[in-house]
Steps between C-alpha positions, in 0.01 A plus 500: 500500500562164662326342795645552844721195569428524874125450463388138473260417216229373737494842665425666166219256419357453847602134482297439184644304210200490266273747327137476395600472138797323353754737352730336247848645455394621154175667618505868407417754770427870457348793686204669339440792742811587697436659841809662658334534841422126501859423395635710787317281752636169370791303639814575294489162321135532400559863401786408269283236327208744470717779361686269262173360363380858455796571271370238256377142486754249625488132574498371856855369447624835368344686792658255743845532344494876444376574852732248665213318671470122507250350259280357777477832683439681172205272422343554843546879494366526144206281600423740784523800269278325243241411766471871577478585127826696520672297229358339189581136438487476123315202356709200409567459131625146550310188599775384735863573585586222253315659208719463187462867402616611846798265490595632155482855635726408792751329269503804271563728799784283624662501157487878495682511834779270377 
C-alpha cells in the first residue's frame, strides 16, 4: 500500500515534523500486541505502518519504503504509535549512525544487492 498522493504530508502529521524521540533510519520497530480494532480506527498510512510492523521487525527506512510513505511522515506516525505503546521501538545496538559496525552492516547489505 502506498500513501495517497493527494494528501499533503502536513495533513497526515498535523503539521508536526518532530517526534519525542529520535528515530534513526536503522531503528527497528515492531508490534508486540496487535489489536485489529485499533488498526481499523487508524488513518490508512498509520494503519499500513502498524500492520507492516506487526508482520515482523523492520527498520524505519524499510517501513517508509515498503508503505510508500515519506521518511519524515513515517517518523512522526511511528512516534505517535510509540507514544501510545502501540509499537515497540527496539533499543539501539549502535552508539551513533556512524558506528563502524553499523556501517559495515550497511556495506554488506549493499554488496548483496549488487
